[in-house]
C-alpha positions as CSV (number, residue, x, y, z in Angstrom):
1,D,-70.2,112.7,-74.8
2,V,-73.9,113.5,-74.5
3,L,-73.9,115.9,-77.4
4,T,-73.1,113.1,-79.8
5,H,-76.3,111.2,-78.9
6,R,-78.4,110.7,-82.0
7,S,-81.4,112.5,-80.5
8,L,-79.4,115.7,-80.3
9,Q,-77.9,115.5,-83.8
10,G,-81.0,116.2,-85.7
11,G,-81.6,114.6,-89.1
12,T,-84.2,114.3,-91.8
13,L,-87.1,113.4,-89.5
14,T,-86.5,116.2,-87.0
15,R,-86.1,118.8,-89.8
16,E,-89.5,117.8,-91.1
17,L,-91.0,118.1,-87.6
18,S,-89.4,121.5,-87.0
19,P,-91.8,124.4,-87.4
20,T,-89.0,126.5,-88.9
21,S,-87.5,123.7,-91.0
22,H,-84.0,124.4,-89.6
23,E,-81.4,121.8,-88.7
24,Q,-81.9,120.7,-85.1
25,H,-78.3,119.7,-84.3
26,V,-77.7,120.9,-80.8
27,A,-74.0,121.4,-80.9
28,R,-74.1,123.3,-84.2
29,T,-76.9,125.5,-82.7
30,F,-74.6,126.3,-79.7
31,A,-71.7,126.9,-82.1
32,L,-73.7,129.6,-84.0
33,S,-73.8,131.8,-80.9
34,Y,-70.4,130.7,-79.5
35,D,-68.6,131.6,-82.8
36,R,-70.0,135.1,-82.7
37,L,-67.6,135.8,-79.8
38,D,-64.5,137.4,-81.3
39,P,-61.4,136.7,-79.1
40,A,-59.7,139.9,-80.5
41,D,-62.4,142.1,-79.0
42,P,-61.7,142.8,-75.3
43,T,-65.3,142.4,-74.2
44,D,-65.8,139.2,-76.2
45,A,-62.5,137.8,-74.9
46,Q,-63.7,138.4,-71.4
47,A,-67.1,136.8,-72.3
48,L,-65.3,133.7,-73.5
49,A,-63.4,133.5,-70.3
50,L,-66.5,133.9,-68.2
51,L,-68.3,131.3,-70.3
52,A,-65.4,128.8,-69.8
53,R,-65.5,129.4,-66.1
54,A,-69.3,129.1,-65.9
55,A,-69.0,125.7,-67.5
56,Y,-67.0,124.4,-64.4
57,F,-69.7,125.4,-61.9
58,A,-72.5,122.9,-61.2
59,P,-74.4,122.3,-64.4
60,G,-77.8,123.9,-64.6
61,Q,-77.6,125.5,-61.2
62,P,-77.9,129.2,-60.5
63,I,-74.4,130.8,-60.3
64,P,-74.1,133.9,-58.1
65,R,-73.1,136.7,-60.5
66,D,-70.5,138.0,-58.0
67,L,-69.0,134.5,-57.7
68,L,-68.7,134.1,-61.4
69,L,-67.1,137.6,-61.8
70,A,-64.6,136.7,-59.0
71,T,-63.2,134.1,-61.3
72,I,-61.8,136.8,-63.6
73,T,-58.6,138.3,-62.4
74,G,-58.9,142.1,-61.8
75,A,-62.7,142.2,-62.2
76,A,-63.1,143.4,-58.6
77,E,-60.1,145.6,-58.5
78,S,-61.0,148.5,-60.8
79,P,-64.3,150.1,-61.9
80,D,-63.3,149.8,-65.6
81,A,-62.6,146.1,-65.3
82,A,-65.9,145.6,-63.4
83,L,-67.8,147.4,-66.1
84,Q,-66.1,145.4,-68.8
85,A,-67.0,142.2,-67.0
86,Q,-70.6,143.3,-66.7
87,D,-70.6,144.1,-70.5
88,A,-69.2,140.6,-71.1
89,L,-72.1,139.1,-69.1
90,W,-74.6,141.1,-71.1
91,R,-72.9,139.9,-74.3
92,L,-73.3,136.3,-73.2
93,R,-76.9,137.0,-72.3
94,D,-77.6,138.6,-75.7
95,L,-76.2,135.6,-77.5
96,G,-78.3,133.3,-75.5
97,L,-75.3,131.6,-73.8
98,L,-76.2,132.6,-70.2
99,E,-79.6,132.9,-68.7
100,P,-79.9,135.8,-66.2
101,E,-82.0,135.1,-63.2
102,T,-83.9,137.7,-61.1
103,T,-82.1,136.7,-58.0
104,G,-78.7,138.1,-59.0
105,T,-77.6,134.8,-60.5
106,V,-77.0,133.4,-64.0
107,R,-77.6,129.9,-65.3
108,L,-75.7,127.9,-67.9
109,H,-77.7,125.1,-69.5
110,R,-76.3,121.7,-68.8
111,L,-75.8,120.8,-72.5
112,L,-74.2,124.2,-73.2
113,A,-71.8,123.5,-70.3
114,V,-70.8,120.2,-72.0
115,F,-70.3,122.0,-75.3
116,V,-68.2,124.8,-73.8
117,R,-66.0,122.3,-72.0
118,T,-65.3,120.6,-75.3
119,V,-64.5,123.7,-77.3
120,T,-62.7,125.9,-74.8
121,R,-58.9,126.0,-74.5
122,D,-58.9,128.1,-71.3
123,T,-56.7,126.0,-69.0
124,M,-57.2,128.5,-66.1
125,A,-61.0,128.2,-66.1
126,Q,-61.3,125.3,-63.6
127,P,-58.6,126.6,-61.2
128,A,-60.2,130.0,-61.3
129,V,-63.5,128.5,-60.2
130,E,-61.9,126.5,-57.5
131,N,-60.1,129.6,-56.1
132,A,-63.3,131.6,-56.3
133,L,-65.3,129.0,-54.4
134,L,-62.6,128.7,-51.7
135,G,-62.5,132.4,-51.4
136,A,-66.2,132.8,-51.1
137,A,-66.8,129.9,-48.7
138,E,-64.2,130.6,-46.1
139,P,-65.7,133.8,-44.8
140,L,-69.2,132.2,-44.8
141,L,-67.8,129.3,-42.8
142,A,-66.2,131.6,-40.3
143,A,-69.5,133.4,-39.8
144,G,-71.3,130.1,-39.3
145,Y,-74.6,131.0,-40.9
146,P,-76.0,128.2,-43.1
147,G,-78.2,130.4,-45.4
148,P,-75.5,132.0,-47.6
149,L,-73.7,128.6,-47.9
150,L,-76.8,127.0,-49.5
151,A,-76.1,128.9,-52.8
152,L,-72.6,127.6,-52.9
153,L,-73.2,123.9,-51.9
154,P,-74.1,122.6,-55.4
155,H,-71.0,124.2,-56.9
156,L,-68.7,123.1,-54.1
157,R,-70.0,119.5,-54.5
158,A,-69.7,119.5,-58.3
159,V,-66.2,121.0,-58.3
160,T,-65.0,118.7,-55.5
161,E,-66.4,115.6,-57.2
162,S,-64.6,116.5,-60.4
163,L,-61.3,116.8,-58.5
164,H,-61.3,113.3,-56.8
165,P,-58.9,111.8,-59.3
166,R,-56.4,114.6,-58.6
167,E,-54.4,114.1,-55.5
168,E,-53.2,117.5,-54.5
169,A,-53.6,120.1,-51.7
170,R,-56.4,122.0,-53.5
171,T,-58.5,118.8,-53.6
172,A,-58.1,118.4,-49.9
173,D,-58.9,122.1,-49.3
174,L,-62.2,121.8,-51.3
175,E,-63.2,118.6,-49.6
176,D,-62.6,120.2,-46.2
177,V,-64.7,123.3,-47.2
178,L,-67.4,121.1,-48.6
179,G,-67.4,118.9,-45.4
180,R,-67.6,121.9,-43.1
181,S,-70.3,123.5,-45.2
182,L,-72.4,120.4,-45.1
183,A,-72.0,120.2,-41.3
184,I,-73.1,123.8,-40.9
185,V,-76.3,123.2,-42.9
186,G,-77.0,120.0,-40.9
187,D,-76.1,117.3,-43.4
188,Y,-73.8,115.4,-41.0
189,V,-73.8,112.2,-43.0
190,G,-72.7,114.1,-46.1
191,A,-70.1,116.0,-44.1
192,Q,-68.6,112.8,-42.7
């Protein structure tokens, strides 16, 4: 676990070097923001779900906002659900848990993704990301244009690599989609 590394746990020396003299324990710093999300509040509950799902995308890579929202059941089906999902994204941004990008994407810091994976109890997060990636990639593959696939490739690769120990149909589906995507963008060796 990278968060248990001594350099990320602070200590006396780092407190003395801190301009604000605060404890520099990375996981505890993340927990300060994470613990402000109240699972009893509907917006915060959805923010927790979105954060758990963001942790299963490629760490540190821009996540298309629409793709992240597609991981939440019902977010695209009603205007109220879509607004609540947007509010949840804003809540995560306000707490410093997600970084909005100007290109319509959000980014989750690599260390924060590790933290979220260790504290979340959302067993549907990873399957939701897998389903969203499959749903987004199939129409792009059918169209055959490589440009839109480039945004999905890091996520397809990360999710597929995390599934290798699992031997099930979804693993094969994701490997197939990743292979076809790599072929369309011209990475024939990777596709093979």
